[in-house]
Structures are given as C-alpha cells and as structure tokens.
C-alpha positions, -999 to +999 in steps of 0.1 A: +030+657+342+028+670+309-008+682+299-017+668+266-035+690+244-063+677+220-071+693+187-103+711+188-138+692+171-147+710+141-183+720+143-203+702+114-215+724+088-247+740+088-263+742+056-285+777+049-313+760+030-341+780+026-374+765+029-395+764-002-364+775-027-363+742-040-404+739-045-398+775-059-374+767-086-390+737-098-424+760-097-407+780-118-399+753-144-431+741-144-450+773-149-441+772-185-453+741-200-482+739-172-495+772-161-522+764-136-495+734-114-469+760-116-491+789-101-501+765-075-464+749-069-450+786-063-480+798-040-472+769-019-434+777-017-440+816-014-462+804+018-433+775+030-407+808+026-428+832+042-436+812+072-398+810+077-393+851+071-373+845+042-377+858+005-377+831-023-377+846-060-383+818-079-413+814-061-424+851-070-414+846-105-433+812-109-465+832-096-460+855-121-452+832-152-479+810-139-505+837-139-497+857-168-494+823-191-524+810-176-546+845-187-530+843-223-541+809-224-576+814-217-580+844-238-566+823-265-591+798-259-620+820-258-610+834-293-604+803-305-641+790-294-655+821-306-640+812-340-651+781-341-687+789-330-691+815-355-678+787-384-705+766-374-731+793-373-723+800-410-724+766-420-756+763-402-773+788-422-753+784-455-757+744-458-733+724-470-713+730-496-679+754-503-681+790-498-659+823-500-665+847-474-645+879-464-617+864-491-616+831-471-628+796-485-652+777-459-662+739-466-696+731-450-710+695-444 
C-alpha cells in the first residue's frame, strides 16, 4: 500500500490589532471639534493600550491636542467674558446712548 500525503493545513491568519488603537484614532479626530470628549477618549484608549503593554501614539496625540485646545478655549472664553463684563460696566456708568471711548464706538441701550 502506498502512503498518501495530504497537504498541511494553513493556520488562520492572526490579526495584530492593538487594543485602543481605533479608539485613539477616533479620539484624535474628535479632539479638534470637541476638545474635552477627545481628551477623555484619548485617556481611555491609552489606558486600554497600556493594559495590553503596547504603545498608542494616536491616543497620546489626542490627549495632547485635546488638552491644548481645551486650555485655549478656556482662555478665549475668559477674555470674551471679561471684555463683555467691562463693556456692560461702562454702559451702566454712562447710561443709554452712543459713546466713543479710546477710539471705539460703544452703543448702550
């Protein structure tokens, strides 16, 4: 009897997915329009990756971008609110009318 040889089975392809990588990319994209949400998602993605013992560049970038943009938006908000408060204070002192102060025209109602 002759011995029949059968072809060896090919092992299934293994995926080398990094935990948190997709969430890190999503966090980076979201960090531009929604700073706080992108920052939180970036932290979650980084924690997932660290638990698996791998690096996650997009998550770190999302944390940096989210934090910087969040700080900038807070600074802009403080400046705008401060300017509006100063203008309202001047209108309270001057009363209704149109005034020119330091080269700027202010209309108080």
